[in-house]
C-alpha positions in Angstrom: -27.9 -128.5 26.4 -27.9 -124.8 27.0 -28.3 -121.5 25.2 -25.1 -122.2 23.3 -26.9 -124.7 21.0 -27.7 -123.0 17.7 -31.5 -122.6 17.1 -31.2 -124.3 13.7 -28.3 -126.7 13.0 -27.9 -130.2 11.7 -26.8 -132.6 14.4 -26.2 -136.2 13.3 -24.1 -139.3 13.5 -21.6 -138.9 10.7 -18.2 -139.9 9.4 -15.9 -138.3 6.9 -17.9 -139.6 4.0 -21.4 -140.5 5.4 -24.2 -139.2 7.5 -26.9 -141.3 9.2 -30.6 -140.5 8.9 -33.6 -142.2 10.2 -36.9 -143.4 8.8 -39.7 -145.7 10.0 -41.7 -148.1 7.8 -44.0 -151.0 8.0 -42.2 -154.3 8.3 -43.1 -155.2 4.7 -40.8 -152.4 3.5 -38.4 -151.9 6.4 -37.3 -155.5 6.9 -36.3 -156.2 3.3 -34.5 -152.8 3.2 -32.4 -153.7 6.3 -31.8 -157.3 5.1 -30.6 -156.2 1.6 -29.0 -152.9 2.5 -31.0 -151.1 -0.1 -34.6 -150.1 -0.6 -36.8 -152.7 -2.3 -38.6 -152.2 -5.6 -41.9 -151.7 -3.6 -40.4 -148.5 -2.0 -42.1 -145.7 -4.1 -39.2 -143.7 -5.6 -41.6 -141.0 -7.0 -43.1 -140.2 -3.6 -41.8 -137.4 -1.3 -39.8 -139.1 1.5 -38.7 -137.4 4.7 -35.4 -138.2 6.3 -34.4 -137.2 9.9 -30.8 -136.9 11.2 -32.1 -136.8 14.8 -32.7 -140.2 16.3 -34.9 -138.8 19.1 -37.0 -136.7 16.7 -37.6 -140.0 14.7 -38.6 -141.6 18.0 -41.1 -138.8 18.6 -42.5 -139.3 15.1 -42.8 -143.1 15.2 -43.6 -143.6 18.9 -40.4 -145.7 19.5 -41.5 -147.9 16.6 -45.1 -148.5 17.9 -47.1 -146.4 15.4 -49.0 -148.2 12.7 -47.0 -148.4 9.5 -43.8 -147.3 11.4 -43.0 -150.4 13.3 -39.5 -150.9 11.7 -37.1 -148.1 12.4 -34.2 -147.8 10.0 -30.8 -146.1 10.4 -29.9 -145.2 6.8 -26.2 -144.3 6.2 -26.0 -142.1 3.1 -23.2 -140.2 1.4 -22.4 -136.8 2.7 -22.1 -135.7 -1.0 -25.7 -136.6 -1.6 -27.0 -135.0 1.7 -25.0 -131.8 1.1 -26.4 -131.6 -2.4 -29.9 -132.1 -1.1 -29.4 -129.2 1.4 -28.0 -126.9 -1.3 -31.0 -127.5 -3.5 -33.6 -127.3 -0.8 -36.3 -124.8 -0.1 -38.0 -124.2 3.2 -41.4 -126.0 3.3 -43.1 -122.8 4.6 -42.8 -119.1 3.9 -40.4 -117.1 6.0 -40.3 -113.3 5.4 -36.7 -113.0 6.4 -35.6 -115.7 3.9 -37.9 -115.1 0.9 -38.5 -111.9 -1.0 -42.3 -112.5 -0.9 -44.8 -115.3 -0.8 -44.8 -115.7 -4.6 -40.9 -116.0 -4.7 -41.2 -118.8 -2.0 -43.9 -120.6 -3.9 -41.8 -120.5 -7.1 -38.7 -121.8 -5.2 -40.7 -124.6 -3.6 -42.1 -125.7 -7.0 -38.7 -126.0 -8.6 -36.8 -127.4 -5.6 -36.2 -131.2 -5.5 -35.8 -131.1 -1.7 -37.4 -129.2 1.1 -36.6 -128.5 4.8 -38.6 -128.3 8.0 -37.1 -127.2 11.3 -39.0 -128.9 14.1 -38.4 -128.8 17.8 -35.7 -131.2 18.8 -36.7 -133.8 21.5 -35.2 -134.9 24.7 -34.9 -138.4 26.0 -38.6 -138.3 27.2 -39.5 -136.8 23.7 -40.4 -133.4 25.2 -39.7 -130.5 22.9 -36.4 -128.6 23.4 -35.8 -124.9 22.6 -33.8 -125.6 19.5 -34.7 -127.1 16.2 -34.0 -130.4 14.4 -33.8 -130.8 10.6 -36.3 -132.8 8.5 -35.3 -133.1 4.9 -38.0 -133.9 2.3 -36.8 -135.6 -0.9 -39.0 -135.7 -4.0 -38.6 -137.0 -7.6 -34.9 -137.1 -8.7 -33.7 -136.6 -5.1 -35.8 -139.4 -3.8 -34.6 -141.8 -6.4 -30.9 -140.7 -5.8 -31.4 -141.3 -2.1 -32.7 -144.8 -2.6 -30.4 -145.9 -5.4 -27.2 -143.8 -5.3 -26.7 -142.2 -1.9 -27.5 -145.1 0.4 -24.4 -146.9 1.7 -26.0 -149.1 4.4 -29.4 -149.7 6.1 -29.7 -151.0 9.6 -32.8 -152.1 11.5 -32.6 -150.2 14.9 -36.1 -151.1 16.1 -34.6 -153.3 18.9 -32.5 -150.4 20.2 -35.5 -148.1 20.0 -37.7 -150.5 22.0 -35.0 -151.2 24.5 -34.5 -147.5 25.2 -38.2 -147.2 25.7 -38.2 -150.2 28.1 -35.3 -148.8 30.1 -37.1 -145.4 30.4 -40.2 -147.1 31.6 -38.2 -149.0 34.2 -36.7 -145.7 35.4 -33.2 -146.4 34.1 -32.5 -143.1 32.3 -28.8 -143.5 32.3 -29.1 -147.0 30.7 -31.4 -145.6 28.1 -29.1 -142.6 27.4 -26.2 -144.9 26.9 -27.9 -146.6 24.0 -28.5 -143.4 22.1 -26.4 -142.8 18.9 -23.8 -140.0 19.3 -24.9 -137.0 17.3 -22.7 -134.0 16.8 -22.9 -130.8 14.8 -22.7 -131.6 11.1 -20.6 -129.1 9.1 -23.0 -127.6 6.7 -21.6 -124.1 6.6 -24.2 -121.2 6.5 -27.6 -122.1 5.1 -29.2 -118.6 4.6 -31.7 -120.0 2.1 -32.9 -122.4 4.9 -33.0 -119.8 7.7 -29.8 -121.2 9.4 
């Protein structure tokens, strides 16, 4: 990718009605979620949960499904309606002078927002940072519950794919590894000035 890639934009696998995000959990949570296509009762709906539209950023975060408590990688297909609402209601997780009137205004917005956004460096196939950013969306309280119980359309266990990509990379087959990546394209959010994008 070149300089034409926007510094901050949502790139994701998406359809006309859904967007796919990624999370990684222990098998005790991840396997029942994938089996049943919904998050189990043990999934804490009151806790802040972070969803990532970028597969490779998730791989960076969970070490291809090898980190403790992140051994089961899930592709969670959610409604675009829910995702779009979460973006509209989000606040940046850190203070940005160009976005917020002052630090107090940002703190007030953060307190009242059910969702928050972080822009982290996107990753390449070797999980090295790229010069543009990938979205992480944090959901708390009502948004977390809506994600688990209303927005989720399907949950797939993609741990096998993650580990196969890692194996192929280790064997020097970069083309084979790349062929297994999900296709992620720009997601039509429109301008997001409140999120610095």
